[in-house]
C-alpha positions in Angstrom: 120.5 61.3 110.8 119.6 63.1 107.5 122.1 65.6 106.3 120.8 69.2 106.0 120.5 69.1 102.2 118.5 65.8 102.4 116.2 67.3 105.1 115.8 70.4 103.0 114.6 68.3 100.1 112.3 66.3 102.4 110.9 69.6 103.8 110.3 70.9 100.3 108.6 67.6 99.3 106.3 67.8 102.4 105.4 71.5 101.6 104.6 70.6 98.0 102.4 67.6 98.9 100.7 69.4 101.8 99.8 72.4 99.5 98.7 70.1 96.7 96.5 68.1 99.1 95.0 71.3 100.6 94.2 72.6 97.1 92.5 69.4 96.3 90.3 69.5 99.5 89.2 73.0 98.5 88.5 72.0 94.8 86.2 69.1 95.8 84.3 71.3 98.3 85.9 70.3 101.5 86.0 73.9 102.7 85.4 75.5 106.1 81.8 76.7 106.2 80.8 80.3 106.6 84.2 81.7 105.5 84.7 84.2 102.7 88.2 82.9 102.0 88.4 79.3 100.8 90.0 77.3 103.6 90.5 73.5 103.5 88.3 71.7 106.1 90.7 69.1 107.4 88.1 68.0 110.0 85.5 67.2 107.3 88.2 65.4 105.3 89.2 63.3 108.3 85.6 62.3 108.9 85.3 61.2 105.2 88.5 59.1 105.3 88.2 58.0 108.9 88.6 54.2 108.3 91.9 54.9 106.4 93.6 56.2 109.6 91.7 54.2 112.2 92.1 50.8 110.5 95.3 51.3 108.4 95.5 48.7 105.5 99.3 48.7 105.4 102.1 48.3 107.9 103.7 51.5 106.7 100.6 53.6 107.3 100.0 51.8 110.7 103.5 52.7 111.7 103.0 56.3 110.7 99.7 56.7 112.5 101.1 55.0 115.6 104.2 57.3 115.6 101.9 60.3 115.6 99.9 58.9 118.5 103.0 57.9 120.5 105.2 60.9 119.6 102.7 63.6 118.8 104.1 66.8 117.2 103.9 69.7 119.6 102.5 73.2 119.0 104.8 76.2 119.3 103.4 78.7 121.8 104.4 81.9 123.5 104.8 81.3 127.2 103.6 83.6 129.9 107.2 85.0 130.2 107.1 85.9 126.5 109.6 83.2 125.5 108.8 80.6 122.9 108.0 77.1 124.0 106.2 73.9 123.0 102.7 72.7 124.2 102.0 69.0 124.7 98.2 69.7 124.6 96.6 67.9 121.7 94.4 69.8 119.3 90.6 69.5 119.6 89.3 66.5 117.7 86.2 64.3 117.4 88.0 61.1 116.5 91.5 59.6 115.9 91.5 60.4 112.2 90.9 64.1 112.8 93.6 64.1 115.5 96.1 62.6 113.1 95.4 65.1 110.3 95.4 68.1 112.7 98.8 66.9 113.9 100.0 66.8 110.3 98.8 70.4 110.0 100.8 71.3 113.1 104.0 69.9 111.5 103.2 72.1 108.5 102.6 75.1 110.7 105.7 74.5 112.8 107.9 74.2 109.7 106.3 77.1 107.7 106.2 79.6 110.6 109.7 79.0 111.8 109.3 76.7 114.8 111.5 74.0 113.3 113.9 75.9 111.0 115.9 79.1 111.4 118.7 78.6 108.9 119.3 75.2 110.3 117.0 72.4 111.4 116.0 72.1 115.0 115.9 68.5 116.2 116.8 67.2 112.7 116.2 63.5 113.5 112.8 64.1 114.9 111.9 66.5 112.1 112.9 63.9 109.5 110.7 61.2 111.1 107.7 63.5 111.4 108.0 64.6 107.8 108.4 61.1 106.5 105.4 59.8 108.4 103.3 62.9 107.4 104.0 62.1 103.7 102.8 58.5 104.2 99.7 59.7 106.0 98.8 62.4 103.3 99.4 59.9 100.5 97.1 57.3 102.1 94.4 59.9 102.7 94.4 61.2 99.2 94.3 57.7 97.7 91.4 56.7 99.9 89.1 59.6 98.9 87.9 59.2 95.2 87.2 62.9 94.6 90.4 64.1 96.2 92.4 61.4 94.4 90.8 62.6 91.1 91.6 66.2 91.9 95.1 65.2 92.9 95.5 63.5 89.5 94.6 66.9 88.0 91.4 65.6 86.5 89.2 68.0 88.5 88.7 71.6 87.5 
């Protein structure tokens, strides 16, 4: 199991990479339509890089995608009794690539909005595995999309 300081560093790395990727999606025009505020369109991105996640070219990426399929992150919810809980219901998606990226977004949301961290890590072993696999997935997706890869390399304006 990762020590808290190592998991803190991994969490920071994930936030940094997720934010950078989200910025790149917006820069290259992968934005939710009909919105005044620029919001990354992860569904459109998933469609454009679909082969990357549905026919992974490396064993590492295949393992990460398979982990997300077999051990999907859950979404924090408020239950009918007002208590916090976790939903096993998968997000809406049109294909596997979109499902995987929406699940990576859930990891980000659970972490950022306090579902996985409150001064200490909840389920640190699972959190570490989800974060490590998310980084592999994000990296592969960025690398497979020429415009996003260029923006990521800070060549886009």
